[in-house]
SEMAR-703281 format. One line per 5 residues: for each residue y negated, z, x of C-alpha. Coordinates in steps of 0.5 Angstrom, whole numbers. Each point is the difference from the previous one (the first is absolute). Layout:
# SEMAR-703281
Y Z X ~ ... $
END
This chain:
# SEMAR-703281
42 83 -83 ~ -6 -2 -5 ~ -3 -3 6 ~ 5 -4 2 ~ 0 -4 -6 $
-8 0 -1 ~ 1 -3 8 ~ 4 -4 -3 ~ -3 -3 -6 ~ -5 -1 5 $
2 -4 6 ~ 3 -4 -6 ~ -6 -2 -4 ~ -4 0 6 ~ 5 -6 0 $
0 -2 -6 ~ -7 -1 1 ~ 0 -4 7 ~ 5 -5 -4 ~ -5 -1 -6 $
-6 -1 5 ~ 4 -5 4 ~ 2 -4 -6 ~ -6 0 -3 ~ -2 -2 7 $
5 -6 1 ~ -2 -2 -7 ~ -9 0 0 ~ 3 -5 7 ~ 4 -3 -3 $
-4 -1 -7 ~ -6 -3 4 ~ 4 -4 4 ~ 1 -2 -7 ~ -6 -2 -2 $
-3 -3 8 ~ 5 -6 -1 ~ -2 -1 -6 ~ -7 -1 1 ~ 1 -4 7 $
5 -4 -4 ~ -6 -1 -6 ~ -4 -2 6 ~ 3 -5 4 ~ 3 -3 -8 $
-8 0 -1 ~ -3 -3 6 ~ 6 -5 0 ~ -1 -3 -7 ~ -8 0 4 $
1 -4 6 ~ 5 -5 -3 ~ -6 0 -6 ~ -5 -1 4 ~ 4 -6 3 $
0 -3 -6 ~ -8 1 -3 ~ -1 -3 8 ~ 2 -6 0 ~ -1 -1 -7 $
-7 1 1 ~ 0 -5 6 ~ 3 -5 -5 ~ -5 3 -6 ~ -6 -1 5 $
2 -7 4 ~ 2 -4 -9 ~ -8 3 -1 ~ -2 -4 7 ~ 3 -5 -1 $
-2 -1 -8 ~ -6 1 1 ~ -2 -3 6 ~ -2 6 5 ~ 6 5 2 $
-5 5 2 ~ -2 0 -7 ~ 7 1 -3 ~ 0 6 6 ~ -5 3 -2 $
2 -2 -7 ~ 6 5 1 ~ -3 5 3 ~ -5 1 -5 ~ 6 0 -4 $
3 7 4 ~ -8 3 0 ~ 1 0 -8 ~ 7 2 1 ~ -2 6 5 $
-7 1 -5 ~ 5 2 -6 ~ 5 4 4 ~ -4 5 3 ~ -4 1 -6 $
7 2 -3 ~ 3 2 6 ~ 1 9 -2 ~ 4 -3 -7 ~ 5 -5 3 $
2 2 7 ~ -2 8 1 ~ 5 1 -7 ~ 5 -5 1 ~ 2 4 7 $
-2 7 -2 ~ 5 -2 -5 ~ 6 -3 4 ~ -1 5 5 ~ 1 6 -6 $
6 -2 -1 ~ 3 0 6 ~ -3 7 1 ~ 1 4 -6 ~ 6 -3 -4 $
6 0 4 $
END
């Protein structure tokens, strides 16, 4: 009689453990899906904003280069001045890239992964 009760308790324990494992696996699959979707949408938004800003920057650069070139009487000089401004900007960005880029990206992804 005691052996039958022990066997039933063991079977019940195994069923509960299996149910716990199944629900844990389902939870972590759902959590992984949620994190993957948030990350994907964040990257997609970033790409779309970057694409829009690059179009504005491209046409603005052409307009500025033509305006500078027309005022100086030499279009090539206008384009060189605009290229020089971009070279200075890229140089400054290269010097401070770790503080600006990595910090913000790390902060955003840590919010996604650890605050939910």
